[in-house]
C-alpha positions in Angstrom: -67.1 -38.7 40.5 -69.1 -36.3 40.5 -73.2 -37.4 40.9 -75.1 -37.1 38.2 -78.1 -35.9 40.2 -75.7 -32.4 40.9 -75.1 -32.1 37.1 -78.9 -32.5 35.9 -79.5 -29.7 39.0 -77.5 -27.1 37.3 -79.6 -27.8 34.4 -82.8 -27.2 35.9 -84.7 -24.3 35.2 -87.4 -24.7 38.1 -85.2 -21.8 40.0 -84.7 -18.3 37.4 -82.4 -16.0 38.3 -81.7 -12.2 37.3 -79.4 -11.5 34.8 -78.1 -8.1 35.2 -75.2 -7.6 32.6 -72.9 -4.5 33.6 -71.6 -2.3 31.4 -68.1 -3.4 32.2 -69.5 -7.2 31.8 -70.4 -6.4 28.2 -67.4 -4.5 27.0 -65.2 -7.5 28.8 -67.3 -10.3 27.0 -67.0 -8.2 23.6 -63.5 -8.1 24.0 -62.7 -11.5 24.8 -65.3 -12.7 21.7 -63.5 -10.6 19.4 -61.4 -12.5 16.5 -58.4 -10.6 17.3 -58.1 -11.2 21.3 -59.4 -15.0 21.1 -55.7 -15.4 18.3 -53.8 -13.3 20.5 -54.5 -15.5 24.3 -55.1 -19.0 22.6 -51.8 -18.6 20.1 -49.8 -16.6 23.0 -50.9 -17.5 26.2 -50.7 -21.3 25.4 -54.4 -21.9 24.5 -54.9 -23.5 28.0 -54.9 -21.1 31.0 -55.3 -17.6 30.5 -53.8 -16.1 34.2 -50.5 -14.9 35.2 -48.0 -17.1 35.4 -45.2 -18.6 38.0 -41.8 -18.2 36.8 -38.9 -20.3 37.7 -36.4 -19.0 35.2 -37.1 -15.6 33.4 -37.2 -17.1 29.5 -39.8 -19.8 31.0 -42.6 -20.6 28.0 -45.5 -18.7 29.2 -47.8 -21.7 29.4 -45.6 -23.4 31.3 -45.4 -20.4 33.8 -49.3 -20.0 33.6 -49.3 -24.0 34.0 -47.3 -23.6 37.0 -49.9 -21.0 38.7 -52.6 -23.7 38.6 -50.6 -26.4 40.3 -49.8 -23.7 43.2 -53.3 -22.9 43.8 -54.2 -26.4 43.6 -51.8 -27.1 46.5 -53.2 -24.6 48.7 -56.9 -25.8 47.6 -56.2 -29.3 49.0 -57.8 -31.5 49.6 -59.8 -32.0 46.6 -61.4 -35.4 45.8 -63.8 -37.1 43.5 -66.5 -35.8 45.5 -65.9 -31.6 45.5 -67.7 -29.6 43.8 -65.6 -27.1 42.2 -66.8 -23.7 40.3 -63.9 -21.9 38.5 -65.4 -18.7 38.1 -64.4 -16.7 35.0 -63.2 -19.9 33.4 -61.5 -18.8 30.2 -60.1 -21.9 27.9 -61.1 -24.0 30.9 -57.3 -25.1 31.4 -57.8 -25.3 35.4 -60.8 -27.3 35.2 -59.6 -29.7 33.3 -56.1 -30.0 34.9 -58.6 -30.7 38.2 -61.0 -32.8 37.0 -57.9 -35.1 35.4 -56.1 -34.7 38.3 -58.5 -35.2 41.4 -61.5 -36.6 39.4 -63.8 -33.6 40.6 -66.5 -32.1 39.0 -66.0 -28.8 37.5 -68.2 -26.1 36.5 -66.7 -23.5 34.3 -68.6 -20.6 34.5 -67.8 -17.9 32.0 -69.4 -14.8 29.9 -67.3 -15.3 26.7 -69.3 -17.5 24.4 -65.8 -18.1 22.3 -64.0 -19.1 24.6 -66.5 -21.7 25.6 -66.7 -23.0 22.7 -63.1 -23.8 22.6 -63.4 -25.1 26.5 -66.1 -27.5 25.1 -64.1 -29.0 22.0 -61.3 -29.4 24.1 -63.1 -31.2 26.9 -64.5 -33.6 23.9 -61.0 -34.0 22.9 -60.0 -35.0 26.5 -62.9 -37.1 27.0 -64.2 -34.8 30.2 -67.6 -34.3 29.5 -69.2 -36.0 32.5 -66.7 -34.1 35.0 -67.1 -30.7 33.3 -70.2 -28.2 32.7 -69.7 -24.7 31.1 -72.4 -22.3 32.0 -72.4 -18.8 30.5 -72.6 -15.9 32.8 -71.3 -13.2 34.6 -69.7 -13.6 38.2 -72.1 -10.9 39.6 -74.9 -13.3 39.0 -74.1 -16.3 38.8 -76.7 -18.5 36.9 -76.5 -21.2 39.4 -78.0 -22.9 43.1 -77.3 -21.6 46.7 -74.8 -23.7 48.6 -73.8 -25.9 45.6 -70.1 -25.9 45.8 -67.2 -27.0 47.9 -64.4 -25.1 46.2 -64.7 -21.7 44.8 -61.7 -21.2 41.8 -61.0 -18.2 40.4 -57.7 -16.7 38.3 -56.9 -13.1 37.9 -61.0 -12.7 36.6 -62.8 -10.5 39.9 -60.0 -7.4 38.3 -62.6 -7.1 35.4 -65.9 -6.6 37.9 -67.2 -3.3 38.1 -69.0 -4.8 41.6 -66.5 -6.8 43.7 -69.2 -6.8 46.7 -71.7 -8.6 44.8 -69.4 -10.8 43.6 -68.2 -11.9 46.9 -71.9 -12.3 47.9 -72.4 -14.6 45.2 -69.2 -16.4 46.2 -71.1 -16.7 49.7 -74.4 -18.0 48.6 -73.0 -20.6 46.2 -70.6 -21.9 48.6 -71.6 -24.6 51.2 -72.5 -23.8 54.3 -69.7 -25.6 56.2 -66.2 -26.7 55.0 -65.7 -24.9 51.9 -62.7 -23.1 50.7 -62.2 -20.1 48.1 -58.7 -19.7 46.4 -58.2 -17.4 43.9 -55.9 -14.8 42.7 -56.3 -11.3 41.7 -54.6 -8.1 40.4 -55.3 -5.7 43.0 -53.7 -2.0 43.7 -51.4 -1.1 46.9 -53.4 0.4 49.4 -53.5 4.5 49.2 -51.7 4.3 45.9 -52.3 7.3 43.7 -54.3 6.5 41.0 -52.0 8.6 38.5 -50.0 5.9 38.5 -53.1 3.4 37.3 -54.2 5.4 34.8 -53.2 3.3 31.7 -54.1 0.1 33.6 -57.5 1.2 34.5 -58.4 2.5 31.3 -57.5 -1.2 29.9 -60.2 -3.1 32.5 -61.9 0.1 32.0 -62.6 0.7 35.7 -62.1 3.5 38.2 -60.1 1.7 41.0 -58.6 -1.9 41.4 -59.2 -4.1 44.8 -57.2 -4.2 47.4 -55.6 -6.8 49.3 -57.3 -5.6 52.8 -60.7 -5.0 50.7 -60.7 -8.6 50.2 -59.7 -9.7 53.7 -62.4 -7.3 55.3 -65.1 -8.4 53.0 -64.5 -12.1 53.4 -64.3 -11.7 57.0 -67.2 -10.2 57.5 -69.2 -12.9 56.0 -67.6 -15.6 58.4 -64.7 -17.0 56.4 -61.2 -17.4 57.7 -58.1 -16.1 56.2 -56.0 -18.9 55.3 -53.0 -16.3 53.7 -52.0 -14.6 51.6 -49.7 -15.7 48.9 -47.8 -12.5 47.4 -46.4 -13.4 43.8 -46.1 -10.0 42.7 -42.6 -10.3 40.9 -43.9 -12.8 39.0 -46.7 -10.6 37.5 -44.3 -8.1 36.3 -42.2 -11.1 34.6 -45.3 -12.3 33.0 -46.6 -9.3 31.2 -42.9 -8.4 30.0 -42.8 -12.1 28.7 -45.9 -12.0 27.2 -44.6 -8.5 25.3 -41.7 -10.1 24.2 -43.6 -13.5 22.5 -45.9 -10.8 21.1 -43.2 -8.3 19.2 -41.3 -11.8 18.3 -45.0 -13.3 16.7 -45.7 -9.8 14.9 -42.3 -9.3 13.5 -42.4 -13.1 12.2 -46.2 -12.4 10.2 -45.0 -9.2 8.9 -41.5 -10.8 7.5 -44.4 -12.5 5.8 -45.7 -9.8 3.7 -48.9 -10.5 5.2 -50.8 -7.2 4.4 -54.6 -6.7 4.0 -57.4 -5.4 5.7 -57.5 -8.5 8.2 -54.1 -8.4 8.9 -54.4 -4.3 9.0 -57.0 -4.5 12.1 -54.7 -7.3 13.4 -51.4 -4.9 13.9 -54.2 -2.6 15.1 -54.7 -4.7 17.9 -51.4 -5.6 18.7 -50.2 -2.2 18.7 -52.6 -1.5 21.2 -51.7 -4.5 23.2 -48.3 -3.9 23.4 -48.8 -0.3 25.0 -51.3 -2.1 27.3 -48.3 -4.6 28.4 -46.0 -1.8 28.8 -48.3 -0.2 31.0 -49.0 -3.2 33.4 -45.3 -3.6 33.6 -44.5 -0.1 34.5 -47.4 -0.1 37.2 -46.0 -3.6 38.4 -42.6 -1.9 38.8 -43.3 1.2 40.4 -44.8 -1.1 43.3 -48.0 0.4 42.3 -49.9 -3.2 41.9 -50.0 -6.4 43.8 -50.5 -9.9 42.3 -51.2 -13.2 44.5 -53.2 -15.8 45.5 -55.8 -15.7 48.3 -56.9 -18.5 50.5 -60.0 -18.7 52.6 -62.7 -21.4 54.3 -65.6 -21.6 56.5 
């Protein structure tokens, strides 16, 4: 099991870090903290992993497909042992952290900016008896409130697409990763090299950003910091299926709820959120189907 000294180090306030929260970070936090968004992700996405799933069959349950992504990534990150110190950047409800802790016995620090999601994560960790292996830290991945060279594995799922300063994110990864033998495994939604961003306007508005990263951008940035590219897994076809699958489930959920005539002020707000979400999901499907987006898993080591 992970050293208690390491856990104490994470809680040590002797070293103070500046906390600069960008406008994009604030918007993202407020969105995920909203009751409607929390209900959506916790109910329709399975309540464990908020990530794009990998589908063996078109009608696979969303939770199963998302868990499959976690397991594929874990296979890329081996070996993971009880001595491995992991940071999950943008941990959401902490499903990946709990999987890694239970499967490998490793210590995981969940870095996440949403207090609402962090509270759900905390409750789930308590229910599964994993508090001794999992820490939950509120913060943004552009400015990690954590010590230098303190993690053997940096892990993230579809989170960096929400950053307005990905160069800074990579600099922070470089800072907290151990000097020798560290690994970085993450998935992200990227734009196709040289894409006409007119075809991305609808999805960029959702984030909201002016552009996404590219596969080439990540390769260049990590190489400049001395990390070795261990290969990129292109899983784009699953992204399009995933957002289509979420849309199907949302429409079914919405239909069932409205059939029950649940109409009040709170429901009106929920309906507005769902209408906006459906438009967003369609935009993701269209951008992916047009070949404007790429989704997959990156794997770097030093």
